[in-house]
Every structure is written in C-alpha cells, then in structure tokens.
C-alpha positions as CSV (number, residue, x, y, z in Angstrom):
1,M,-2.5,21.2,-12.4
2,G,0.4,20.0,-14.5
3,D,3.4,21.9,-15.8
4,S,2.4,23.3,-19.2
5,G,6.0,23.8,-20.3
6,G,7.4,21.4,-22.9
7,R,10.8,19.5,-22.5
8,R,12.9,17.7,-25.0
9,L,12.8,13.9,-24.8
10,D,16.6,13.7,-24.5
11,E,16.5,16.2,-21.6
12,I,14.0,14.1,-19.8
13,A,16.0,10.9,-20.5
14,E,19.2,12.5,-19.0
15,R,17.3,13.6,-15.9
16,V,16.1,10.0,-15.2
17,G,19.3,8.3,-16.3
18,G,17.7,6.7,-19.4
19,T,18.4,6.7,-23.1
20,V,16.5,7.7,-26.2
21,V,15.7,5.5,-29.2
22,G,14.4,7.8,-32.0
23,D,13.9,11.6,-32.0
24,G,15.5,13.0,-28.9
25,A,14.4,16.5,-29.9
26,L,10.7,15.6,-29.6
27,E,8.9,18.2,-27.4
28,V,7.1,16.4,-24.5
29,R,4.4,18.5,-22.9
30,G,2.9,15.9,-20.5
31,V,2.4,12.3,-19.5
32,A,-0.7,10.3,-20.4
33,T,-2.0,6.7,-20.7
34,L,-1.4,4.8,-23.9
35,E,-5.0,5.2,-24.9
36,A,-5.3,9.0,-24.2
37,A,-1.8,10.2,-25.2
38,G,-1.3,12.6,-28.1
39,E,1.7,13.5,-30.2
40,H,3.4,15.6,-27.5
41,D,2.7,13.2,-24.7
42,L,5.0,10.5,-23.1
43,A,3.1,7.3,-22.4
44,F,4.4,4.3,-20.5
45,L,4.5,0.5,-21.1
46,T,5.3,-1.4,-17.9
47,N,3.2,-4.5,-18.4
48,P,3.4,-6.7,-21.5
49,K,-0.4,-7.2,-21.6
50,Y,-0.7,-3.6,-22.9
51,R,1.7,-4.1,-25.8
52,A,-1.1,-4.0,-28.4
53,Q,-2.2,-0.6,-27.0
54,A,1.4,0.6,-27.2
55,E,1.7,-0.4,-30.8
56,R,-1.3,1.7,-31.8
57,T,-0.9,4.6,-29.4
58,A,-0.8,8.2,-30.7
59,A,1.9,9.1,-28.0
60,G,4.9,10.9,-29.2
61,A,7.1,8.6,-27.1
62,V,6.8,5.6,-24.8
63,L,8.7,4.9,-21.6
64,V,9.9,1.2,-21.6
65,D,12.4,-1.1,-20.1
66,P,15.5,-2.3,-22.0
67,K,13.9,-5.6,-23.0
68,T,11.0,-3.9,-24.8
69,E,11.2,-3.1,-28.5
70,L,8.6,-1.0,-30.4
71,P,9.8,-0.5,-34.0
72,G,9.1,2.9,-35.4
73,R,8.4,4.5,-32.0
74,N,10.3,7.1,-30.1
75,L,11.3,5.4,-26.8
76,L,12.7,6.5,-23.5
77,V,14.4,3.4,-22.2
78,S,15.1,3.0,-18.5
79,A,16.4,0.2,-16.5
80,H,14.0,1.2,-13.8
81,P,10.9,2.4,-15.6
82,Y,8.6,2.8,-12.5
83,V,11.2,4.9,-10.8
84,A,11.7,7.0,-13.9
85,L,7.9,7.4,-14.2
86,A,7.7,8.7,-10.7
87,E,10.4,11.3,-11.4
88,I,8.8,12.3,-14.7
89,L,5.4,12.7,-13.2
90,A,6.9,14.9,-10.4
91,L,8.6,17.0,-13.1
92,F,5.4,17.7,-15.0
93,H,3.1,17.9,-11.9
94,P,5.1,19.7,-9.2
95,E,3.6,19.9,-5.8
96,A,1.8,23.1,-5.0
97,P,3.9,25.5,-2.9
98,R,3.4,25.3,0.8
99,R,1.9,28.3,2.5
100,P,3.1,28.2,6.1
101,A,0.5,29.7,8.4
102,V,-2.0,28.8,11.1
103,S,-5.6,29.3,10.0
104,S,-7.7,31.7,12.1
105,D,-10.3,28.9,12.2
106,A,-7.9,26.4,13.7
107,R,-7.7,25.7,17.4
108,V,-4.3,25.3,18.9
109,A,-3.8,24.8,22.6
110,P,-1.7,27.4,24.4
111,D,0.9,24.8,25.5
112,A,1.1,23.0,22.1
113,V,4.5,23.3,20.4
114,L,4.6,24.4,16.8
115,G,7.9,24.2,14.8
116,A,9.0,26.6,12.1
117,E,7.0,27.1,8.9
118,V,4.1,24.8,9.9
119,E,0.8,24.9,8.0
120,I,-2.4,24.3,9.9
121,G,-5.6,24.3,8.0
122,P,-9.1,25.6,9.0
123,F,-11.0,23.7,11.7
124,A,-7.9,21.6,12.7
125,V,-7.5,21.0,16.4
126,V,-4.1,20.7,18.2
127,E,-4.6,19.7,21.8
128,N,-2.7,20.3,25.0
129,G,0.9,19.1,25.0
130,A,1.0,18.1,21.4
131,S,3.9,19.1,19.1
132,V,4.2,19.7,15.4
133,G,7.6,19.5,13.8
134,D,9.2,22.0,11.4
135,R,7.5,22.3,8.0
136,A,4.7,19.9,8.9
137,T,1.3,20.3,7.4
138,I,-1.9,19.7,9.4
139,G,-4.8,19.6,6.9
140,A,-8.3,21.0,7.4
141,G,-10.4,19.3,10.0
142,C,-7.5,17.2,11.5
143,Y,-7.4,16.3,15.2
144,V,-4.0,16.1,16.9
145,G,-4.7,14.7,20.4
146,R,-3.2,15.4,23.8
147,G,0.6,14.8,23.8
148,A,0.6,13.6,20.2
149,R,3.6,14.3,18.1
150,V,4.0,15.0,14.4
151,G,7.4,14.9,12.9
152,E,9.1,17.4,10.6
153,D,8.0,17.6,6.9
154,T,5.1,15.2,7.6
155,V,1.7,15.9,5.9
156,L,-1.6,15.0,7.5
157,M,-4.3,15.3,4.8
158,P,-7.7,16.6,5.8
159,R,-9.7,14.9,8.6
160,V,-6.9,12.7,10.0
161,V,-7.3,11.8,13.6
162,L,-4.4,11.3,16.0
163,Y,-5.5,10.1,19.4
164,A,-3.7,11.1,22.5
165,G,-0.1,10.1,22.7
166,T,0.3,9.0,19.1
167,R,3.7,9.5,17.5
168,V,4.1,10.1,13.8
169,G,7.7,10.4,12.5
170,A,9.4,12.6,9.9
171,R,8.4,12.9,6.2
172,C,5.3,10.8,6.6
173,I,2.1,11.2,4.5
174,V,-1.2,10.3,6.2
175,H,-4.2,10.4,3.9
176,A,-7.7,11.6,4.6
177,G,-9.8,9.6,7.1
178,V,-7.0,7.8,8.7
179,V,-7.4,7.1,12.5
180,L,-4.2,6.5,14.5
181,G,-4.4,5.4,18.1
182,A,-8.0,4.3,18.5
183,D,-8.7,1.7,21.2
184,G,-7.7,-1.9,20.3
185,F,-10.5,-4.4,20.2
186,G,-10.1,-5.9,23.6
187,F,-12.9,-7.3,25.8
188,A,-13.1,-9.8,28.6
189,P,-16.2,-12.0,28.8
190,T,-18.1,-11.9,32.1
191,P,-21.5,-13.3,33.2
192,S,-22.9,-9.8,32.7
193,G,-21.5,-9.2,29.3
194,H,-18.2,-8.1,27.7
195,R,-15.9,-6.0,29.9
196,K,-13.8,-3.5,28.1
197,I,-10.1,-3.8,28.7
198,P,-8.5,-0.4,28.9
199,Q,-6.1,0.2,26.0
200,V,-3.2,2.2,27.5
201,G,-0.4,1.8,24.9
202,R,0.4,4.1,22.0
203,V,0.7,4.1,18.2
204,V,4.2,4.8,16.9
205,I,4.6,5.5,13.2
206,E,8.3,5.7,12.3
207,D,9.9,7.9,9.6
208,D,9.0,7.9,5.9
209,V,5.7,6.0,6.2
210,E,2.7,6.6,4.0
211,I,-0.8,5.5,5.1
212,G,-3.7,5.4,2.7
213,A,-7.2,6.8,3.1
214,N,-9.5,5.4,5.7
215,S,-7.0,3.0,7.2
216,A,-6.7,2.5,11.0
217,V,-3.8,1.6,13.4
218,D,-5.0,0.8,16.9
219,R,-3.1,1.6,20.1
220,G,-1.6,-1.3,22.1
221,T,-3.3,-2.7,25.1
222,I,-0.2,-2.0,27.2
223,G,2.8,-1.7,24.9
224,D,3.0,0.2,21.6
225,T,1.7,-0.6,18.1
226,V,4.6,0.2,15.8
227,V,4.8,0.7,12.0
228,G,8.4,0.5,10.9
229,A,10.2,3.1,8.9
230,G,9.6,3.3,5.2
231,S,6.5,1.1,5.3
232,K,3.6,1.9,2.9
233,I,0.0,1.1,3.9
234,D,-2.8,1.3,1.3
235,D,-6.4,2.4,1.7
236,L,-8.8,0.5,4.0
237,V,-6.1,-1.4,5.9
238,M,-6.4,-2.5,9.6
239,V,-3.4,-2.8,11.9
240,A,-4.6,-4.1,15.3
241,H,-3.4,-3.4,18.8
242,G,0.1,-4.4,19.7
243,V,1.3,-5.3,16.2
244,R,4.9,-4.6,15.5
245,L,5.5,-4.0,11.8
246,G,9.1,-4.0,10.4
247,R,10.8,-1.7,8.0
248,D,9.8,-1.2,4.3
249,C,6.6,-3.3,4.5
250,L,3.8,-3.1,2.0
251,L,0.2,-3.6,3.2
252,V,-2.3,-3.6,0.3
253,A,-6.0,-2.5,0.3
254,Q,-8.4,-4.3,2.6
255,S,-5.7,-6.4,4.3
256,G,-5.5,-6.7,8.0
257,I,-3.1,-7.9,10.8
258,A,-4.6,-9.0,14.1
259,G,-3.3,-8.1,17.5
260,S,0.1,-8.8,18.9
261,T,1.5,-10.1,15.7
262,V,5.2,-9.4,15.1
263,V,6.2,-8.8,11.4
264,G,9.7,-8.6,10.0
265,D,11.2,-6.3,7.5
266,R,10.0,-6.0,3.8
267,F,6.8,-7.9,4.4
268,T,4.2,-7.7,1.6
269,I,0.6,-8.6,2.1
270,A,-1.7,-8.4,-1.0
271,G,-5.3,-7.2,-1.1
272,Q,-8.0,-8.7,1.1
273,S,-5.6,-11.0,3.0
274,G,-5.2,-11.3,6.7
275,V,-2.8,-12.5,9.4
276,S,-4.3,-13.9,12.7
277,G,-3.1,-12.7,16.1
278,H,0.0,-13.7,18.1
279,V,1.8,-14.8,14.9
280,R,5.4,-14.2,14.0
281,I,6.3,-13.3,10.4
282,G,9.9,-13.4,9.2
283,D,11.7,-11.0,6.9
284,D,11.0,-10.8,3.2
285,C,7.7,-12.7,3.4
286,I,4.9,-12.4,0.8
287,V,1.2,-13.2,1.3
288,A,-0.8,-13.5,-1.9
289,A,-4.3,-11.9,-2.4
290,K,-7.3,-13.3,-0.5
291,S,-5.2,-15.4,1.8
292,A,-5.3,-16.1,5.5
293,V,-2.2,-16.7,7.6
294,F,-2.8,-18.6,10.9
295,E,0.7,-19.8,11.7
296,D,4.3,-18.4,12.0
297,L,6.2,-17.9,8.7
298,P,10.0,-18.2,8.4
299,D,12.0,-15.7,6.5
300,R,11.4,-15.4,2.7
301,S,8.1,-17.4,2.8
302,F,5.7,-16.9,-0.1
303,V,2.3,-18.2,0.7
304,G,-1.3,-18.2,-0.5
305,G,-4.7,-19.6,0.1
306,V,-6.9,-20.3,3.1
307,P,-5.3,-21.5,5.3
308,A,-2.1,-20.1,3.7
309,Q,0.4,-22.6,2.3
310,D,3.5,-22.5,0.2
311,H,2.5,-20.7,-3.0
312,R,3.7,-23.5,-5.3
313,A,1.4,-26.0,-3.5
314,W,-1.4,-23.4,-3.5
315,R,-1.1,-22.9,-7.2
316,R,-1.3,-26.7,-7.8
317,V,-4.4,-26.8,-5.7
318,Q,-6.0,-23.9,-7.6
319,A,-5.2,-25.7,-10.9
320,V,-7.0,-28.9,-9.7
321,Q,-10.0,-26.9,-8.3
322,K,-10.7,-25.5,-11.8
323,R,-10.9,-29.1,-13.1
324,L,-13.1,-30.4,-10.3
325,P,-16.4,-30.6,-12.4
326,D,-14.6,-32.5,-15.1
327,L,-12.8,-34.8,-12.6
328,R,-16.2,-35.5,-10.9
329,N,-17.7,-36.6,-14.3
330,E,-14.6,-38.6,-15.1
331,I,-14.8,-40.4,-11.7
332,R,-18.5,-41.1,-12.3
333,R,-17.7,-42.6,-15.8
334,L,-15.0,-44.7,-14.3
335,G,-17.4,-45.9,-11.6
336,E,-19.9,-46.9,-14.2
337,R,-17.2,-48.8,-16.2
338,I,-16.1,-50.6,-13.1
339,A,-19.6,-51.5,-12.2
340,A,-20.2,-52.9,-15.7
341,L,-17.0,-54.9,-15.6
342,E,-17.9,-56.4,-12.2
343,A,-21.3,-57.3,-13.6
344,R,-19.7,-59.2,-16.5
345,L,-17.4,-61.0,-14.2
346,D,-20.3,-62.1,-12.1
347,E,-22.1,-63.4,-15.2
348,E,-19.1,-65.3,-16.3
349,E,-18.8,-67.0,-13.0
C-alpha cells in the first residue's frame, strides 16, 4: 500500500536532485501512469513514443529528462529520470516493516546457524549445517538445503529452493519459484542409454544480485557456477552448469546460457536469446533479442541474429529480408525482360 501523505513537488525534486519547472508548491500524493494519473499525481515520460499521452495527461506534474519540453505542464526535471523514479516510488511506497521471528510452522535443523533479527516464514525448511545471515528473510515454503548459506540482508521470496551447498551473498533478492543448485544437464551416452554424470559443484551467487521468478541456476559438474556481484536476472532465465557470469550483468526474460561458458562484466543479453556452451564472452557485450551466440565475442561486441553477427550487418540483413517478396518479383520481371531481349536478338540474327 502506498504512502497516503502528500509532498510538495519542489521537496520531491530536492530529494532526487532535480529541478521544477512550474508550480513547486503542487501537492503530490502519488505516482501514476500518464493515462491513469490525476491532478495530484506525478506521471513520468521516459520514452518519446508516449509524448502524445504526456500532452493530454491529467497528471499534476510529469517527470522528464532535461531535453524534454512540455509547455504548460508542471515538470520535475532530472538528468537521470529512471533513478529519480526509483527513489520517488520508494518514497511513496515504502517497504513493509520487517518482523524478525521464526514461524512456529517452520522447520530449522538444530545445528543450523541463524543470525540476528532473521525472519523465517511458515513451512520454510532450513536443513542441517545451513546458515542464515543477520536480518535475512526466508519466505514461506522456502527450502534451504544442507550446508547452504544465505547472506545478511538477503531476501528469499516464498518457495525459493536452495539445494545443498548453495551460497547466496549479501543484500540479494531471490524471487518466488527460483531454484538454485539443481543438477546440471549432464549425461554420458552408453549402449544401454544415457548415464547420469554426477553434478558435485556448487552455485555461488555473489552480493547484490537479484533473480527473477521461476529462473534456475544449475550447480557445476565439478567446479562452481558463479553469478557475479551486482548482476540482475529476469524471470524465466536459465544459467547452466559451470557458467561463470561477471559483475553487473543483465539477463533478460527467457534467455539462457549453456554450460561452461565464461562471461565478462556488464554483459547484457536480451529476451529469448541464448549463448551456446564453452564460449567466452568479453566485457561490455550486448546480445540483441531472439539471437543465438555460437562463437567467442571480444570486449564491447554488439551482436544480433541467428547465428549472431555484428548488429550493423544484422540490421542490414533484416532490412533486406523485409524486401524479399518485392525483390523476388523484381528479379522475375528482369528475367522476363532478359528472355525477351534474347529472343529479339535471336530473331535479328
């Protein structure tokens, strides 16, 4: 539930390091979309495609970047509007206060170690040898396996599963349905069928990572699968066994990275894209949506397509593909003209 108290627009601007164009005394009571906002709401315009909505919105004020002008509107101008929006939303929608306690319906092994002020919800299980850091939250129905570790101030939303030995760092957020540490997909073909290869590594999630709902990170076959500090993983993402993901990476919905791939820092992979196994990806690389990477990428690569190629070449290919029906017809007409010319030459001879 949001904060019902109103705040002056100029006070909000000061808080986020922005400036006001218009009435700084306007009382702002909440944040809303351009379409739904009312006279005491702050709306936001961060994409030019919504400018027409911004011009007709009933919002009392609009959050914009310094390049955007909306004559006649009260504006909160910020050099970093997305960052400002995050802080304003947190202002009007503060997190519910924590209630440190261990539910009587939870099951905590006698030798598990619980830090100060932990919160463990009903029907959660914390197994032998596991540890939970100070101020961590283990949501209802979570499973923290043998020897697993949860860092301080980390939040496991309901029904998160940490297999044995999994490590989750400090200040992480792991959303509902996430599975960390399941067996990697490893099988050896034999005359009698597929022989399972034991997966004896771990999953290590470093500090300040967020993992979206129903994503999975598999344990390594022998070594660890690692997700680097500060990385953010969307819903329905797959990170396979033995992957080593660098710092501050972004993995968008329905993307996947196959086994033993090594990824540098600040990597971005867009939705429904994949990287094959045993590939090395450099720092600051970007993979466009619905792409497939089969080869190593040097630092600062920007690729797209199947198979992935430099995004500039990929865009040219996409432009040509849209014209293929017309090009086919044009080639057919040219063929007919050439055939007619050849026929005339034959007649003249």
